[in-house]
C-alpha positions in Angstrom: -24.8 76.3 -21.0 -26.3 77.8 -17.8 -24.5 76.6 -14.8 -28.0 74.8 -14.0 -27.1 72.7 -16.7 -23.5 72.0 -16.1 -25.0 71.1 -12.4 -27.2 68.2 -14.0 -24.5 67.0 -16.2 -22.2 66.4 -13.4 -24.9 64.8 -11.4 -25.7 62.3 -14.1 -22.0 61.3 -15.4 -20.3 58.6 -13.0 -18.9 57.2 -16.1 -16.6 59.7 -17.2 -14.4 59.4 -14.2 -13.9 55.7 -15.0 -13.1 56.4 -18.7 -10.2 59.1 -17.7 -8.8 56.7 -15.2 -8.8 54.0 -17.9 -7.3 56.3 -20.6 -4.5 57.4 -18.3 -3.5 54.2 -17.8 -3.4 53.4 -21.2 -6.1 50.4 -21.1 -8.7 50.1 -23.8 -12.1 48.7 -23.7 -11.2 45.4 -24.9 -8.5 45.3 -22.2 -11.2 46.0 -19.6 -13.0 43.0 -21.0 -10.1 40.4 -20.8 -9.3 41.7 -17.4 -12.5 41.8 -15.2 -14.9 39.8 -18.0 -17.5 42.8 -18.2 -18.9 42.6 -21.8 -17.4 45.6 -23.9 -21.1 47.5 -24.8 -21.2 47.4 -20.7 -18.2 49.0 -20.4 -18.9 51.5 -22.9 -22.5 52.2 -21.5 -20.8 52.6 -18.0 -18.2 55.1 -19.2 -21.1 56.9 -21.4 -23.5 57.1 -18.4 -26.1 55.3 -20.8 -28.8 54.3 -18.2 -30.8 52.7 -20.7 -28.2 50.5 -22.4 -27.3 49.2 -18.6 -28.7 46.1 -16.9 -30.6 46.5 -13.5 -29.0 48.6 -10.6 -28.0 45.3 -8.7 -25.7 44.3 -11.5 -24.5 47.6 -12.5 -23.2 48.5 -9.4 -21.4 45.4 -9.4 -19.9 46.4 -12.6 -19.1 49.5 -11.4 -17.4 48.5 -8.2 -15.4 46.1 -9.9 -14.2 48.3 -12.6 -13.4 51.4 -10.0 -11.4 48.9 -8.0 -9.5 47.9 -10.9 -8.7 51.0 -12.2 -7.7 52.3 -8.4 -10.4 55.0 -7.8 -13.0 54.9 -4.9 -15.6 53.0 -6.0 -17.9 54.8 -3.6 -17.4 57.9 -5.0 -18.7 56.4 -8.6 -21.3 54.5 -7.1 -22.6 57.9 -5.5 -22.7 59.6 -8.7 -24.5 56.4 -10.4 -27.4 56.0 -7.7 -28.1 60.0 -7.8 -28.4 59.7 -11.5 -30.8 56.3 -11.3 -34.2 57.4 -10.9 -36.2 56.7 -7.6 -37.8 53.6 -6.6 -35.1 51.7 -9.1 -31.9 51.6 -6.9 -31.2 48.4 -5.0 -28.3 49.0 -2.5 -25.5 46.7 -3.4 -23.6 45.7 -0.2 -19.9 45.0 0.3 -19.1 41.1 0.0 -17.5 41.7 2.9 -20.8 42.5 4.9 -22.5 39.6 3.4 -19.6 37.3 4.6 -20.1 38.7 8.1 -23.8 38.2 7.9 -23.9 35.1 7.0 -21.0 34.1 9.7 -23.7 35.3 12.5 -26.3 32.8 11.1 -27.4 30.7 14.0 -27.5 27.4 11.8 -24.3 28.2 10.4 -23.1 28.6 14.2 -24.9 25.3 15.2 -22.9 23.1 12.6 -19.3 25.0 12.9 -19.1 24.4 16.6 -19.7 21.1 16.6 -17.6 20.2 13.5 -14.8 22.2 15.1 -14.7 20.4 18.4 -15.0 16.8 16.5 -12.1 17.9 14.5 -10.0 18.8 17.4 -10.7 15.7 19.4 -9.9 13.5 16.1 -6.7 15.4 15.9 -6.0 14.5 19.4 -6.9 10.9 19.3 -4.8 10.4 16.4 -1.6 11.9 17.8 -2.2 9.6 21.3 -2.8 6.7 18.9 0.5 7.6 17.0 2.7 7.9 20.3 1.0 4.6 21.9 2.0 2.6 18.7 5.5 4.2 18.7 5.8 3.3 22.9 4.6 -0.4 21.7 7.1 -0.8 18.7 10.3 0.8 21.0 9.4 -1.5 23.6 9.0 -4.6 21.4 12.3 -3.8 19.7 13.9 -3.4 23.1 12.9 -6.8 24.3 13.8 -8.4 21.1 17.4 -6.9 21.8 17.2 -8.1 25.4 16.6 -12.3 23.8 18.7 -11.8 20.8 21.7 -13.1 22.6 20.1 -16.3 23.5 20.2 -19.4 21.2 22.3 -22.9 20.5 25.5 -20.8 19.5 26.9 -17.5 20.3 26.9 -16.1 16.6 22.8 -16.2 16.1 19.9 -17.2 18.2 19.0 -20.6 18.1 15.3 -22.1 17.6 15.3 -23.8 20.8 16.1 -20.6 22.8 16.7 -21.2 26.7 14.6 -19.3 29.4 17.4 -17.8 31.6 16.1 -17.2 35.0 17.6 -14.4 37.0 18.5 -16.3 39.9 20.8 -18.7 37.8 24.2 -19.2 39.3 27.3 -20.9 38.4 29.2 -23.6 39.7 33.1 -23.6 40.4 33.7 -25.1 37.3 31.9 -22.3 35.5 28.7 -24.3 34.5 25.1 -22.9 34.7 22.9 -23.7 37.5 19.2 -22.8 37.5 16.3 -23.5 39.9 13.1 -24.3 38.4 11.1 -26.5 40.3 8.1 -26.3 38.1 10.0 -27.2 34.7 9.6 -31.0 33.5 13.3 -30.5 31.8 14.9 -30.1 35.2 15.2 -32.2 38.3 14.0 -30.9 42.0 17.2 -30.0 43.1 19.9 -28.1 41.1 21.0 -29.5 38.0 23.9 -28.6 35.2 21.9 -27.2 32.3 23.2 -29.0 28.9 23.3 -25.8 26.7 23.2 -27.5 23.6 24.8 -29.7 20.9 27.5 -27.7 20.5 28.8 -27.7 24.4 30.0 -31.0 25.7 28.2 -32.5 28.3 31.1 -33.2 30.5 33.7 -30.7 29.8 37.1 -31.4 31.0 38.6 -29.4 33.5 41.9 -28.9 32.0 39.8 -26.7 28.9 38.6 -24.7 31.4 41.0 -24.2 34.3 43.0 -21.3 34.6 46.4 -21.1 33.3 48.7 -21.2 36.9 49.2 -18.3 38.9 53.1 -18.7 38.7 52.9 -18.0 35.1 54.7 -15.0 34.3 53.6 -14.9 30.7 49.8 -15.1 31.7 47.2 -12.4 30.7 44.5 -10.9 32.5 41.0 -10.9 30.8 38.3 -9.1 32.9 34.5 -9.8 32.1 31.7 -7.6 33.3 28.2 -8.4 31.6 25.3 -5.8 32.6 22.7 -7.7 31.1 24.0 -11.3 30.6 25.7 -12.7 28.0 26.8 -15.8 26.2 30.6 -16.1 25.9 33.4 -18.3 24.8 37.1 -17.6 25.3 40.3 -19.7 24.1 43.5 -18.5 24.9 46.7 -18.5 22.0 47.1 -22.0 22.5 43.5 -22.9 21.8 42.5 -23.9 25.1 38.8 -23.0 26.2 39.1 -20.7 29.2 35.3 -20.2 29.4 32.4 -21.6 27.6 29.0 -20.3 29.5 26.8 -17.6 30.3 27.8 -14.9 32.5 24.3 -14.3 34.2 23.1 -10.5 34.3 25.4 -8.1 36.3 27.8 -10.6 36.8 31.8 -10.7 36.3 34.5 -13.1 35.3 38.4 -13.0 35.6 40.2 -15.2 33.4 43.9 -15.5 33.3 45.7 -17.2 29.9 48.1 -16.2 27.1 46.9 -14.1 24.9 45.8 -13.2 22.3 42.6 -14.3 23.5 39.9 -15.5 20.8 36.5 -13.8 22.1 33.0 -14.9 20.9 29.8 -13.5 23.0 26.3 -12.1 23.1 24.6 -8.8 24.2 28.1 -7.4 23.2 26.6 -3.5 23.7 26.2 -4.1 27.3 29.0 -6.4 27.9 32.3 -4.5 28.8 36.1 -6.6 28.7 39.5 -5.3 30.1 42.6 -7.0 28.8 45.4 -6.6 31.5 43.8 -3.1 33.2 43.3 -1.7 29.4 39.8 -1.0 28.1 38.6 -2.8 24.8 36.5 -1.0 22.6 34.8 -3.6 20.3 32.4 -1.2 18.9 33.7 -1.9 15.2 33.4 -5.8 15.6 29.6 -5.7 16.8 27.2 -7.4 14.4 23.7 -6.1 13.7 22.7 -9.0 15.9 24.2 -7.7 19.1 27.1 -10.1 19.0 30.9 -10.0 18.5 34.0 -12.3 17.5 37.6 -11.3 17.5 41.0 -12.0 18.6 42.5 -9.5 21.1 45.7 -9.2 23.2 47.7 -6.1 24.4 51.3 -4.5 23.9 52.7 -2.0 26.6 49.2 0.4 26.8 47.6 -0.5 23.6 45.0 -3.3 22.9 45.6 -5.2 19.5 43.1 -6.6 17.4 44.2 -9.5 15.2 
């Protein structure tokens, strides 16, 4: 065969390189079909460079590109050989998919639709975040207010139904009774009056039940109370004598003298500080879920003892 004939064969032979690469990688024609879903007869026609058995140039170019990439050889070189083999006027240039995507992304219509959608999406996300944190802040504020009010009620152990609205200008008498100034309430007289805390509190508390132990009693113990946010409290000594049964107002302090162990019940326990004979009382383990506490305590040497 002449050199000119060899050149013609080389120019029209675009499939032998694919066939050789397939065989070198131990693939069969059926394997190519399984991986690329190219019909077996099309694969065979491509490898045989049989233009008559191949579909239109656009489809064939797509098959060749996929086949060459699968075998990891240059798809551009194979397509160049194919394009030279196809008669003039029958070639439809196949553009890479990336080019088609780029052209589509440059479409004015797509830009007009995409930009507003992005803006709306960003605004929606920001609005959702703001709403979430606003609701979170409101929940925290409501929880805080609920805890603030949890110590009020008819008893020290739990809040009562008919809660008492304690004013910040409340004060105590020398006997430890709570006095409230409230000229607008129909439940109080115009002048200062003693509040009836409820059925559990005696209306005429006996002085001997609230009086402190004698100053010259060497056995007396000292209990100091500091209520940062106010606290309902009942304190009894070892003889079951009631030393205190009332409210310590917000920021108020009390000092009680009596014989330990002291029986203590109080509300708003987390913000109330107790000291017995100069020893800090850590009542953390005795604080209940409703922010109340109830325990009996004394001291020995430099130790706080719970009974």
